[in-house]
Every structure is written in C-alpha cells, then in structure tokens.
C-alpha positions, -999 to 999 in steps of 0.1 A, spaced: -40 -300 -795 -5 -289 -787 13 -285 -754 19 -250 -741 49 -243 -718 58 -208 -706 94 -200 -714 102 -193 -677 93 -229 -667 118 -258 -665 107 -291 -679 129 -322 -677 137 -339 -710 125 -372 -693 91 -358 -684 61 -368 -706 35 -342 -713 2 -353 -730 -18 -334 -756 -34 -302 -743 -12 -298 -712 -7 -261 -703 22 -251 -681 23 -215 -669 52 -194 -657 79 -205 -632 69 -242 -630 93 -271 -626 86 -306 -639 112 -331 -629 123 -363 -646 103 -396 -649 71 -377 -644 40 -379 -666 12 -353 -669 -21 -362 -685 -41 -345 -712 -54 -310 -706 -40 -307 -672 -32 -271 -662 -3 -259 -641 -11 -223 -635 22 -210 -621 50 -218 -596 39 -255 -596 65 -282 -588 61 -318 -600 87 -341 -585 102 -372 -601 83 -406 -604 50 -387 -603 20 -394 -626 -8 -368 -629 -39 -378 -648 -61 -358 -672 -80 -325 -667 -65 -316 -634 -63 -279 -623 -31 -272 -603 -30 -237 -587 1 -216 -577 27 -232 -554 12 -267 -555 40 -293 -550 33 -329 -560 57 -358 -558 85 -346 -535 101 -372 -513 84 -383 -481 89 -366 -447 103 -397 -432 138 -399 -416 141 -435 -429 138 -424 -465 171 -425 -483 161 -415 -518 144 -446 -532 124 -440 -564 90 -442 -548 59 -429 -566 29 -407 -565 -2 -413 -587 -29 -386 -590 -61 -393 -610 -83 -372 -631 -103 -339 -628 -90 -328 -595 -88 -292 -584 -57 -287 -562 -56 -252 -547 -27 -230 -537 3 -245 -516 -11 -280 -514 15 -308 -511 12 -345 -519 43 -367 -511 56 -399 -527 56 -432 -508 83 -449 -487 98 -484 -493 84 -496 -460 49 -484 -468 46 -499 -502 64 -472 -522 32 -455 -535 9 -427 -526 -24 -426 -546 -51 -399 -550 -82 -407 -570 -105 -386 -592 -129 -356 -590 -118 -342 -557 -113 -306 -544 -82 -299 -523 -84 -265 -509 -55 -242 -499 -27 -259 -480 -40 -295 -481 -14 -321 -474 -13 -358 -484 15 -376 -466 35 -406 -478 19 -439 -485 -16 -425 -482 -44 -438 -504 -72 -413 -511 -104 -422 -530 -127 -402 -553 -151 -372 -549 -136 -360 -517 -133 -324 -503 -103 -313 -482 -110 -279 -467 -81 -255 -461 -51 -271 -444 -67 -305 -441 -38 -328 -433 -31 -366 -436 -1 -381 -419 16 -411 -435 -2 -444 -443 -37 -429 -440 -66 -443 -461 -95 -421 -471 -125 -435 -489 -149 -419 -514 -171 -389 -508 -155 -377 -476 -152 -342 -463 -120 -333 -443 -128 -301 -424 -105 -271 -423 -73 -275 -402 -82 -311 -394 -55 -338 -391 -56 -375 -394 -30 -396 -375 -8 -421 -393 -22 -455 -401 -58 -443 -395 -87 -448 -420 -116 -424 -429 -146 -443 -441 -167 -436 -472 -188 -404 -469 -174 -395 -435 -177 -359 -425 -149 -345 -403 -157 -311 -388 -131 -283 -388 -102 -286 -364 -108 -322 -358 -79 -344 -347 -85 -381 -356 -62 -405 -338 -84 -435 -345 -105 -446 -375 -133 -422 -386 -167 -439 -392 -182 -438 -426 -214 -418 -431 -211 -401 -397 -202 -367 -385 -170 -368 -364 -158 -337 -346 -133 -328 -318 -99 -313 -312 -90 -340 -287 -121 -356 -272 -131 -366 -308 -165 -383 -311 -190 -394 -337 -222 -373 -336 -244 -395 -356 -253 -398 -393 -246 -369 -416 -282 -370 -428 -282 -337 -446 -251 -346 -466 -263 -381 -474 -297 -367 -487 -278 -342 -509 -259 -371 -524 -290 -391 -531 -289 -418 -505 -323 -433 -498 -343 -426 -467 -342 -463 -459 -304 -463 -459 -303 -431 -438 -328 -445 -413 -309 -478 -411 -276 -460 -404 -293 -440 -377 -307 -471 -361 -273 -488 -363 -255 -458 -347 -281 -460 -318 -275 -497 -313 -238 -494 -315 -233 -465 -291 -264 -457 -271 -278 -490 -258 -249 -501 -235 -241 -533 -255 -207 -548 -258 -190 -542 -291 -195 -577 -306 -230 -580 -292 -239 -546 -308 -223 -555 -341 -241 -588 -343 -274 -572 -336 -269 -545 -362 -259 -571 -387 -289 -593 -380 -315 -565 -380 -300 -541 -406 -273 -559 -425 -295 -562 -456 -287 -525 -462 -254 -521 -481 -244 -490 -462 -250 -507 -428 -231 -538 -439 -202 -516 -450 -203 -498 -416 -201 -532 -397 -172 -544 -419 -154 -511 -413 -157 -513 -375 -147 -550 -374 -116 -544 -395 -104 -514 -374 -68 -518 -362 -66 -485 -342 -101 -486 -328 -127 -461 -339 -140 -427 -328 -172 -437 -310 -204 -419 -305 
C-alpha cells in the first residue's frame, strides 16, 4: 500500500510517512514528524515538528497538530506531541507540544472524537475513548482520563484533572478537578449533579456499580460529613466496588480540590 501525497502539499524530507498514509491538498508536514499507517490528512492540515501521529487517524481541514506551546517561557525547545490511533479530529482543532517545565510532552490516546475547534494545550495528557464537543478546551497541564465527555464550549483550567467517564455539560468552566462518573455543569458556580447513570448504562456498567456510585455521592455531599469522615465511610461501605474505590482515590489525590455536589 503506497503513500499518496497531493502535489500541492509540502512534506519535509525528514518526515516519516507509513504505508497507506493519504495527504490531501495544501497540507504541511514539518521535520522530525511521523505519521502512522492509513492516517488521512484531508486538506489544509499542518503537522508541526517533533510530532508523532498513530495509525488510522482522520484529520479534517485546518487541523493543526504539534505547533509550539502558548507559553511565554517557551524558547523553542524540541518538545513533543504524541497522538494515538483511530482518532477523528474535526475542523480547526489544535493540539500543542509540551514545555520543558511541564515534562516536554503532550499525549492524546486512542479512539476519541474531537469535534470542531477542540484545543489540547501544552503538557496535557488525554486518555482513550473520549468525546470533545465543539470548542472543548484544555489549558496546559490538564489530565483527562478515559471515556469522558467534554461539552461544547467547555474549558478546563490548567493543572486540573477530569476523571474517567466524567461528563461535563456544555459551557462548563472547570477550575478544580472534575469527578469521575459524575455529571458536572456550570459556567462559574460549577457543581457535580450526581452519577451519569444513563451514560454509564450505555457503556455497560453494572447496576451494582451505578448504585454504589450513587450511594457514594450521597454520603460525600449530602450527609453533612467532614471530607475525611465521608471518604472513610464510603471506603468502608462501598470500597469493594472498583469504581467507588477509584472515586475515593481520585478525591484524596486532588491538588486543586474538586467540584462538589
């Protein structure tokens, strides 16, 4: 399977293109970049230097991956961006490379949909099977787990985390960590509104796990208990459930606090 490159595109001699890569018109692929097998660049796509794109990705017009970070301290160091496999990245989305101070690497996993205008800032680490709705935005140093939904026009503050299977409603501004498995919504008075039961059922989570998470949310936020007292009770009563155990670990490891219920 050969590589197809439209004659209007500009490909660095240092770039590595795997078998089956298709590059449409008016694309630019800069040096030290690698593009995996069968990945499609539809048109007007820019791939910056020191960028690795995995296999079977679908990059739509005006996507820009691997440009330097939007950080005034950045002075041109060869930091990197790594993108996994089977992602659909829609028009005008941007993923930036890391910074020296943040570890030098931005990573995006597999099997995610990034809708129009999605932005992944420098030094972010994004997991697998996520959905970013239109203009979902991550500042620098954000961690996003697996199976999350970032609603349209939502923004996550730098150094925050979004836990596995979190659901952020549209226009949400997250300035603290976003709880896993929960629905979190709010432009400023952002709150957790309980377990995303419909979403978890669609993903095949057991009723026991969903009921356990619901009980944990009630103990944590609606019984007037102190933080550690509530966490200890949840751990003792429901910690045998893997999802609840992860929720407890997530809250205990929060450095910027959490969006509460």
